[in-house]
C-alpha positions in Angstrom: 35.4 -80.1 -48.7 32.2 -78.3 -49.9 29.3 -80.4 -51.1 26.0 -79.6 -52.8 24.1 -81.0 -49.9 22.1 -77.7 -49.3 18.6 -77.8 -50.7 18.1 -74.5 -52.4 14.6 -73.1 -52.7 15.7 -70.7 -55.5 16.5 -73.6 -57.8 12.7 -74.1 -58.6 12.5 -70.5 -59.8 15.4 -70.6 -62.2 14.6 -73.3 -64.6 15.6 -72.8 -68.3 13.3 -70.2 -69.9 11.5 -69.8 -66.6 10.5 -66.1 -67.3 8.5 -64.7 -70.1 9.1 -61.6 -72.3 7.6 -59.3 -69.7 9.1 -61.1 -66.7 11.7 -58.5 -65.8 10.1 -57.4 -62.5 9.4 -61.0 -61.4 12.9 -62.0 -62.3 14.4 -59.2 -60.2 12.3 -60.2 -57.3 13.4 -63.9 -57.6 17.0 -62.9 -57.8 16.7 -60.8 -54.6 15.0 -63.7 -52.8 17.8 -66.1 -54.0 20.6 -63.8 -52.8 18.8 -63.4 -49.4 18.6 -67.2 -49.2 22.3 -67.6 -50.0 23.3 -64.9 -47.6 21.4 -66.6 -44.8 23.3 -69.8 -45.4 26.5 -67.9 -45.6 26.3 -66.8 -42.0 26.8 -70.4 -40.8 28.2 -72.3 -43.8 30.2 -70.0 -46.2 31.4 -72.9 -48.4 27.8 -74.1 -49.0 26.7 -70.6 -49.6 29.4 -70.2 -52.3 28.2 -73.4 -53.9 24.7 -71.9 -54.1 26.2 -68.6 -55.5 27.9 -70.5 -58.3 24.7 -72.6 -59.0 22.7 -69.4 -59.3 25.2 -67.8 -61.6 25.0 -70.9 -63.8 21.3 -70.6 -64.0 21.0 -66.9 -64.8 21.3 -67.0 -68.6 19.2 -70.1 -69.1 16.4 -68.8 -66.9 16.4 -65.1 -68.1 17.1 -65.4 -71.8 13.6 -64.8 -73.0 13.0 -61.5 -71.0 12.9 -58.2 -72.8 15.9 -56.3 -71.3 15.6 -53.1 -73.4 14.7 -51.0 -70.4 17.9 -51.8 -68.5 16.1 -52.8 -65.3 16.9 -56.5 -65.8 20.6 -55.7 -66.5 20.8 -53.6 -63.3 19.2 -56.4 -61.2 21.6 -59.0 -62.7 24.6 -56.9 -62.1 23.8 -56.3 -58.5 23.1 -60.0 -58.0 26.3 -61.2 -59.6 28.3 -58.6 -57.6 26.9 -59.9 -54.3 27.4 -63.5 -55.3 31.0 -63.0 -56.2 31.8 -61.5 -52.8 30.5 -64.6 -51.2 32.5 -66.9 -53.6 35.8 -65.0 -53.2 35.6 -65.0 -49.4 34.7 -68.7 -49.1 37.3 -70.9 -47.2 37.7 -73.9 -49.5 40.2 -76.6 -50.5 42.2 -76.2 -53.7 40.5 -79.0 -55.6 37.1 -77.5 -54.9 38.2 -74.1 -56.1 39.5 -75.7 -59.3 36.0 -77.2 -59.9 34.3 -73.9 -59.1 36.5 -72.1 -61.7 35.7 -74.7 -64.3 32.0 -74.3 -63.7 32.1 -70.6 -63.8 34.2 -70.5 -67.0 31.6 -72.8 -68.6 28.8 -70.5 -67.4 30.6 -67.5 -69.0 31.0 -69.3 -72.3 27.4 -70.2 -72.4 26.2 -66.8 -71.3 24.4 -65.3 -74.4 24.4 -61.6 -73.3 27.4 -61.4 -70.9 25.4 -61.3 -67.7 28.6 -62.7 -66.0 31.0 -60.0 -67.2 32.1 -59.2 -63.7 33.1 -62.8 -63.2 35.7 -62.4 -65.9 36.8 -59.1 -64.6 37.4 -60.6 -61.1 39.0 -63.8 -62.2 42.2 -63.0 -60.5 40.4 -62.7 -57.2 38.5 -65.9 -57.8 41.8 -67.8 -58.4 42.6 -67.3 -54.8 46.4 -67.4 -55.1 49.0 -65.6 -57.2 50.4 -68.9 -58.5 47.0 -70.1 -59.8 46.4 -66.7 -61.3 49.8 -66.9 -63.0 48.9 -70.2 -64.5 45.7 -68.8 -65.9 47.7 -66.0 -67.5 50.0 -68.5 -69.3 46.9 -70.2 -70.6 45.1 -67.1 -71.9 47.9 -64.8 -72.9 48.5 -66.3 -76.4 44.8 -65.9 -77.2 44.7 -62.3 -76.0 47.8 -61.4 -78.1 46.3 -63.0 -81.1 43.0 -61.3 -80.7 44.7 -57.9 -80.4 47.0 -58.5 -83.4 46.2 -56.4 -86.5 46.0 -59.5 -88.7 43.5 -61.4 -86.4 41.8 -58.6 -84.5 38.7 -60.1 -82.8 36.8 -60.1 -79.5 38.1 -62.6 -77.0 35.9 -63.2 -73.9 38.9 -64.2 -71.8 40.7 -60.8 -72.1 39.4 -59.3 -68.9 40.2 -62.5 -67.0 43.8 -62.5 -68.3 44.3 -58.9 -67.3 42.8 -59.5 -63.9 45.1 -62.5 -63.4 48.2 -60.6 -64.4 47.3 -58.1 -61.7 46.6 -60.8 -59.1 49.8 -62.6 -60.0 51.8 -59.5 -59.4 53.1 -59.4 -63.0 52.6 -55.7 -63.2 55.2 -54.7 -65.8 54.0 -57.4 -68.1 50.5 -56.2 -67.7 51.4 -52.6 -68.6 53.3 -53.8 -71.7 50.4 -56.0 -72.8 47.9 -53.2 -72.4 50.1 -50.9 -74.5 49.6 -53.4 -77.4 45.8 -53.1 -77.3 44.4 -52.1 -80.7 42.5 -49.1 -79.4 42.5 -46.8 -76.3 40.0 -48.1 -73.8 39.5 -47.5 -70.1 38.1 -51.1 -69.9 41.7 -52.3 -70.5 43.8 -49.5 -69.1 42.1 -49.5 -65.6 44.1 -52.7 -64.9 47.3 -50.7 -65.7 46.2 -48.0 -63.3 45.9 -50.6 -60.5 49.2 -52.1 -61.5 51.0 -48.8 -61.1 49.2 -48.2 -57.8 50.3 -51.6 -56.6 53.9 -50.6 -57.4 53.6 -47.5 -55.3 53.6 -45.1 -58.3 50.4 -43.1 -57.4 51.1 -40.0 -59.4 52.0 -42.0 -62.5 48.9 -44.1 -62.1 46.8 -40.9 -62.0 48.4 -39.6 -65.1 47.9 -43.0 -66.8 44.2 -42.9 -65.9 43.7 -39.4 -67.1 45.2 -40.4 -70.5 42.9 -43.4 -70.7 39.7 -41.9 -72.0 38.6 -43.6 -75.2 35.7 -42.7 -77.5 33.0 -44.4 -75.4 34.6 -44.3 -71.9 33.0 -42.5 -69.0 35.0 -39.6 -67.5 33.1 -40.3 -64.2 34.7 -43.8 -63.9 38.1 -42.4 -64.5 37.6 -39.7 -61.9 36.4 -42.3 -59.4 39.6 -44.3 -59.9 41.8 -41.3 -59.5 39.9 -40.1 -56.4 40.3 -43.6 -54.9 44.1 -43.5 -55.5 44.5 -40.2 -53.8 42.3 -41.1 -50.8 44.3 -44.3 -50.4 47.4 -42.3 -50.4 46.0 -40.0 -47.7 45.8 -37.0 -50.0 42.2 -36.0 -49.1 42.3 -32.3 -50.0 43.8 -33.1 -53.4 41.3 -35.9 -54.0 38.4 -33.5 -53.2 39.7 -30.6 -55.2 40.5 -32.6 -58.3 37.9 -35.4 -58.5 35.2 -35.5 -55.8 32.6 -33.4 -57.6 32.8 -35.4 -60.8 33.4 -38.8 -59.2 30.4 -38.7 -56.9 27.4 -38.2 -59.2 24.4 -40.2 -58.0 20.8 -40.5 -59.1 19.7 -37.4 -57.2 21.3 -34.2 -56.0 20.8 -35.1 -52.4 22.4 -38.5 -52.9 25.3 -36.8 -54.7 25.9 -34.6 -51.7 25.7 -37.5 -49.2 28.1 -39.5 -51.3 30.7 -36.7 -51.0 30.0 -36.1 -47.4 30.5 -39.8 -46.6 33.9 -39.8 -48.2 35.0 -36.4 -46.7 33.3 -36.3 -43.3 35.6 -33.5 -42.0 34.6 -31.0 -44.7 32.0 -28.4 -44.0 28.7 -29.5 -45.5 27.6 -26.1 -46.6 30.9 -25.6 -48.4 30.4 -29.0 -50.1 27.0 -27.9 -51.2 28.3 -24.6 -52.4 30.9 -26.4 -54.6 28.2 -28.6 -56.0 25.9 -25.7 -56.8 28.8 -24.0 -58.7 28.9 -27.0 -61.1 25.4 -26.2 -62.5 25.5 -22.5 -63.5 22.1 -21.3 -64.5 20.4 -24.3 -62.8 21.1 -23.5 -59.2 17.5 -24.1 -58.3 17.9 -27.8 -58.8 19.8 -27.8 -55.5 16.8 -26.2 -53.6 15.5 -29.5 -52.2 19.0 -30.5 -51.0 19.6 -27.2 -49.3 16.2 -27.5 -47.6 16.7 -31.1 -46.5 20.1 -30.1 -45.0 18.5 -27.3 -43.1 20.1 -24.4 -45.1 16.8 -22.6 -45.6 18.4 -19.2 -46.3 20.4 -20.8 -49.1 17.4 -22.7 -50.4 15.5 -19.4 -50.6 18.3 -17.8 -52.5 18.5 -20.7 -54.9 14.8 -20.5 -55.6 15.3 -16.8 -56.6 18.2 -17.6 -58.9 16.8 -20.2 -61.2 13.6 -22.3 -61.6 12.6 -24.9 -59.1 10.1 -27.7 -59.6 6.7 -26.1 -58.6 5.5 -29.1 -56.6 8.7 -29.1 -54.6 8.3 -25.4 -53.8 4.7 -25.9 -52.8 5.5 -28.8 -50.5 8.3 -26.8 -48.9 5.8 -24.0 -48.3 3.2 -26.3 -46.8 5.6 -28.1 -44.6 7.1 -24.9 -43.1 3.9 -22.8 -42.6 3.9 -23.3 -38.8 7.6 -23.7 -38.0 9.2 -21.2 -40.4 6.6 -19.0 -42.1 9.3 -16.8 -43.6 10.7 -19.7 -45.6 7.2 -20.9 -46.5 6.5 -17.4 -47.9 9.8 -17.4 -49.9 8.9 -20.8 -51.3 5.3 -20.0 -52.2 6.1 -16.6 -53.8 9.0 -18.3 -55.8 6.5 -20.8 -57.1 4.1 -18.1 -58.2 6.9 -16.1 -59.8 8.3 -19.0 -61.8 4.8 -20.1 -62.9 4.1 -16.5 -63.9 7.2 -16.4 -66.0 5.9 -19.2 -68.2 8.9 -21.5 -67.6 6.7 -24.4 -66.7 4.3 -26.0 -69.2 2.7 -28.7 -67.1 1.4 -26.7 -64.2 -2.2 -27.1 -63.0 -4.8 -24.8 -61.5 -4.2 -26.6 -58.2 -0.5 -25.6 -58.4 -1.4 -21.9 -58.7 -4.1 -22.0 -56.0 -1.9 -23.9 -53.5 1.0 -21.5 -54.0 -1.3 -18.5 -53.5 -3.0 -20.0 -50.4 0.4 -20.9 -48.8 1.8 -17.4 -49.6 -1.2 -15.7 -47.9 -1.2 -18.0 -44.9 2.5 -17.5 -44.3 2.1 -13.7 -44.8 -0.7 -13.6 -42.3 1.5 -15.4 -39.7 4.2 -12.8 -40.3 1.9 -9.7 -40.2 2.5 -9.0 -43.9 -0.8 -10.1 -45.4 -1.7 -6.9 -47.2 1.7 -6.4 -48.8 1.7 -10.0 -50.1 -1.8 -9.7 -51.4 -0.9 -6.6 -53.3 2.2 -8.3 -54.8 0.1 -11.3 -55.9 -2.6 -9.0 -57.3 0.1 -7.1 -59.3 1.4 -10.4 -60.6 -2.1 -11.3 -61.8 -2.4 -7.9 -63.5 1.0 -7.9 -65.2 1.1 -8.1 -69.0 4.2 -10.3 -68.6 2.4 -13.0 -66.5 1.7 -16.3 -68.3 -2.0 -16.2 -69.5 -2.9 -19.5 -67.7 -1.5 -18.3 -64.4 -3.1 -14.9 -64.8 -6.5 -16.5 -65.4 -6.2 -18.6 -62.2 -5.1 -15.6 -60.1 -8.2 -13.7 -61.4 -10.4 -16.6 -60.3 -8.7 -16.3 -56.9 -9.7 -12.6 -56.5 -11.8 -13.3 -53.4 -8.6 -14.4 -51.5 -6.7 -11.4 -52.8 -9.2 -8.8 -51.7 -8.8 -7.2 -48.3 -11.4 -8.4 -45.8 
């Protein structure tokens, strides 16, 4: 039986109203430290670690309630924290009476949560129940309230709705789950994703995909739906279909390189250059945004082509030119001349004199290494003399005449 005998250091940092209005950064750091402490205990005493996880989740709202969360940074940190804590709780080997007490504590914490920090707890309630029979009992308790809240006469928000849907799934009551979701007052992926999982659990993969594709409500993300469909096809061993239909939309990350790596990780047998080509095709007119990805992957010929097709961040081009002066002067020249060309076109409004001078310097150095110095000088001089060149860039190139004159 698990006991709260562990002395938790994080407890002192999560007192009620422990963080001020501007305390988002400090709170994120404290949560990270607390999770690390709990994970360290989990390696030797998983039941005690789970007790600590529940304790921390109970303290999140009281401790964080005064923080300005408008930037979204706090919400992201809390979501990551809760997700990691739940994995520890779900996996903990405990006795049934202990689990019952844990569920009671978590439910109370959800009810007292002023901004729904613990939304994932409700969505994974079926997992937290531990057994289909317990999940089924929770369904019987919550189902009347869900039906009442979804009725036309009493339509209202009910915090226990995700928990009920999750428990229907965990209890194996799939058809009942599908019938219940059909009675929802509006179309919402938030509800229907449980139906997708129910159909998948019944072995009806294609039907589950069709159900998912028909589930996009007014405020629902098509990316989340694509991710669910891709997962279904991958689980069914239908990799080519998963890639062709959903991979490009389902794998969007914070950067272009991260997006490529996410797809490559899921489809390790696919040719990386082909993957990158498919990604580039999704951004017509903005192919240059994939320049850094192509460069990092070693596809320098493709990177040069992309830099010619559409604008690339000037600092990115200048760094590429600098880094390749010695090992690949041809690519350095392509990068530097692309930077000059795009600056001259007037497409960039926040360039500096240093940007122009660096691009010119790198272009000339690369040209000299290739035995093409005079030709490149002439091309840069022509750019500086052209009536179509941006006035600021033209002025900087004229100040650089000494470098552009033959020695």
